[in-house]
C-alpha positions as CSV (number, residue, x, y, z in Angstrom):
1,A,13.2,102.0,51.6
2,H,16.5,104.0,50.4
3,H,16.0,105.0,46.7
4,Q,16.6,109.4,47.1
5,E,13.1,109.9,45.2
6,V,10.7,106.7,45.2
7,N,10.3,106.3,49.0
8,I,8.2,106.7,52.3
9,S,8.7,110.2,52.1
10,K,6.0,110.1,48.7
11,V,3.5,108.5,51.3
12,S,3.8,111.4,53.7
13,Q,3.6,114.0,50.8
14,H,0.6,112.5,49.9
15,L,-1.0,111.9,53.0
16,A,-0.3,115.8,54.2
17,K,-2.3,116.7,50.2
18,K,-5.6,114.8,51.5
19,L,-5.4,115.8,55.0
20,E,-5.3,120.3,53.0
21,A,-7.9,118.9,50.8
22,N,-10.1,117.8,53.7
23,G,-9.3,121.1,55.5
24,I,-6.4,120.0,57.9
25,G,-3.8,122.3,57.5
26,T,0.0,120.0,58.2
27,T,3.3,120.8,58.2
28,L,5.8,118.3,56.1
29,D,9.4,117.7,57.8
30,N,11.6,116.1,55.0
31,T,14.7,115.8,56.7
32,D,16.8,113.3,55.7
33,H,17.6,111.6,58.7
34,M,20.1,109.0,57.0
35,S,22.2,112.0,56.2
36,V,21.8,113.4,60.0
37,L,23.3,110.1,61.3
38,N,26.2,110.0,58.7
39,E,27.3,113.3,59.7
40,K,27.3,112.4,63.7
41,G,28.8,109.2,63.1
42,W,25.4,107.7,64.9
43,S,24.2,104.0,64.2
44,Y,20.6,103.7,62.7
45,S,19.6,102.6,66.3
46,Q,19.8,106.2,67.1
47,S,17.3,107.4,64.4
48,Y,14.7,108.5,67.1
49,R,17.5,110.5,68.8
50,A,18.3,112.2,65.3
51,S,14.6,113.1,64.8
52,R,13.9,113.9,68.3
53,E,15.2,117.9,67.9
54,V,13.2,118.3,64.6
55,V,9.9,117.3,66.0
56,E,10.3,119.2,69.1
57,A,11.3,122.3,67.5
58,A,8.0,121.7,64.9
59,V,5.7,121.2,68.0
60,T,7.5,124.1,70.3
61,S,7.7,126.6,67.4
62,N,4.4,125.5,65.8
63,K,1.2,125.9,68.2
64,D,-1.1,125.3,66.0
65,I,0.6,121.3,65.5
66,Q,-2.1,119.0,67.2
67,Y,-1.1,115.4,65.6
68,V,1.7,114.4,65.1
69,F,2.3,111.5,62.3
70,D,5.4,109.3,61.9
71,I,4.4,107.4,58.5
72,H,7.1,104.4,58.0
73,R,6.8,101.2,55.9
74,D,7.0,97.8,57.5
75,S,9.5,95.3,56.7
76,V,7.3,92.0,56.6
77,Q,6.5,90.4,53.5
78,R,3.6,91.7,51.1
79,K,1.3,88.6,52.4
80,I,1.4,90.3,55.6
81,T,1.3,94.1,54.2
82,T,-1.5,93.6,51.1
83,K,-5.4,93.6,51.4
84,E,-7.8,93.3,48.5
85,I,-10.9,95.9,49.2
86,D,-13.8,95.9,46.2
87,G,-11.1,94.7,43.8
88,Q,-7.9,96.8,44.3
89,S,-5.0,96.3,46.5
90,Y,-4.1,98.5,49.6
91,A,-1.4,98.5,51.5
92,K,-2.2,97.7,55.5
93,I,-2.0,99.8,58.0
94,L,-0.2,99.0,62.0
95,F,-0.3,101.5,64.2
96,V,3.0,100.9,66.7
97,V,3.1,102.9,70.2
98,G,6.1,102.9,72.4
99,A,5.3,102.2,76.2
100,E,8.7,103.7,77.7
101,Y,7.3,106.8,78.8
102,D,4.3,108.2,81.3
103,S,1.5,108.7,79.0
104,Y,1.7,105.8,76.5
105,E,-1.8,105.4,77.1
106,K,-3.4,108.8,75.6
107,N,-1.7,107.9,72.1
108,F,-2.2,104.3,72.7
109,A,-5.9,105.3,73.1
110,L,-5.6,107.2,69.9
111,A,-4.3,104.9,67.5
112,T,-6.8,102.6,68.9
113,T,-9.7,104.7,67.9
114,L,-7.9,105.0,64.6
115,N,-7.5,101.6,64.2
116,E,-11.1,101.0,64.9
117,L,-12.5,103.7,62.8
118,I,-10.3,102.5,60.0
119,N,-11.5,98.7,60.3
120,E,-15.2,100.1,60.3
121,K,-15.0,101.5,57.6
122,Y,-12.4,99.4,55.5
123,P,-12.4,95.9,57.2
124,G,-9.5,94.1,57.6
125,L,-7.5,97.8,56.5
126,S,-5.4,98.2,60.0
127,R,-3.4,95.4,61.2
128,G,-4.2,97.0,64.2
129,V,-2.1,98.6,67.3
130,I,0.9,97.2,69.0
131,T,3.1,98.7,71.7
132,K,7.0,98.2,71.9
133,E,8.8,98.3,74.9
134,G,11.8,96.6,75.8
135,P,15.3,95.5,74.9
136,G,15.7,95.8,71.1
137,S,12.7,98.5,71.3
138,N,13.0,102.0,70.8
139,G,9.8,102.2,73.3
140,V,9.3,106.5,72.7
141,Y,9.9,106.7,69.2
142,N,9.3,110.4,70.5
143,Q,5.8,110.1,70.8
144,D,6.2,111.8,74.7
145,I,6.8,114.7,72.7
146,S,2.8,114.7,72.6
147,E,0.0,112.6,73.4
148,N,-1.5,112.7,69.9
149,A,1.9,111.6,68.0
150,M,1.5,108.3,66.1
151,L,3.8,105.8,64.4
152,I,1.9,104.4,61.3
153,E,3.6,101.4,59.4
154,M,2.3,101.6,55.8
155,G,2.4,98.7,54.0
156,G,5.9,96.9,53.6
157,Y,8.8,96.9,51.7
158,D,7.0,95.1,48.4
159,N,4.0,97.5,48.8
160,T,3.5,99.4,45.5
161,L,3.1,103.3,45.9
162,E,-0.4,102.9,44.7
163,E,-1.3,100.5,46.9
164,L,0.4,102.8,49.6
165,Y,-1.1,105.8,48.3
166,R,-4.9,104.1,48.5
167,S,-4.0,103.7,52.1
168,A,-2.9,106.8,53.0
169,D,-6.2,108.6,51.1
170,V,-7.9,105.8,53.6
171,V,-5.8,107.4,56.4
172,A,-6.7,110.9,55.5
173,E,-10.1,110.3,55.1
174,V,-11.1,108.6,58.5
175,F,-8.9,110.8,60.6
176,S,-10.4,113.9,58.6
177,E,-13.7,112.6,60.0
178,F,-12.5,112.3,63.3
179,Y,-10.6,115.2,63.5
180,W,-13.6,117.4,62.4
181,D,-16.3,115.0,64.8
182,A,-13.6,116.2,67.9
183,E,-13.5,119.7,66.9
184,K,-17.7,119.6,67.0
185,V,-17.1,118.9,70.3
186,D,-14.6,120.9,71.3
187,A,-16.7,124.0,69.9
188,S,-20.0,122.9,72.0
189,P,-21.1,125.4,74.4
């Protein structure tokens, strides 16, 4: 989680490349939010406060941004975060939706749709969709900035980079199919 070179940002980069290969443009932010927290003297619990400016700036400065992905690794053990499919292990996926803002139902619906599409093609790969609210939870995760924002937990701290990449490939594949189907619907007269 704290390695300077091999961390979850590698998975974000891999996902971006796969989405681009499927014709979906991406913008990837590599801000070191731990450095921002340290510079401002903020605690880790203020991570979303630190990242909010970055997300808002990206969405307001680029009107082409339609979806916002926040990629994390879960802090649970391998037995919970790993799935074998056709002889290969994958890092399981979990969608997290904050439920402490007015339009969270839209983000929840998107996460639910993607969860179902992933499990249709790769049964059991997604652990589902959970909502977070109340004490001890951020409850928003900057998802109030876009109704198409999602936090995706990709595997956990025990998963290998190869397992994480396989799962990122699945997310890119399924999301691309979803995206292009939505584009066709929007283009209909």
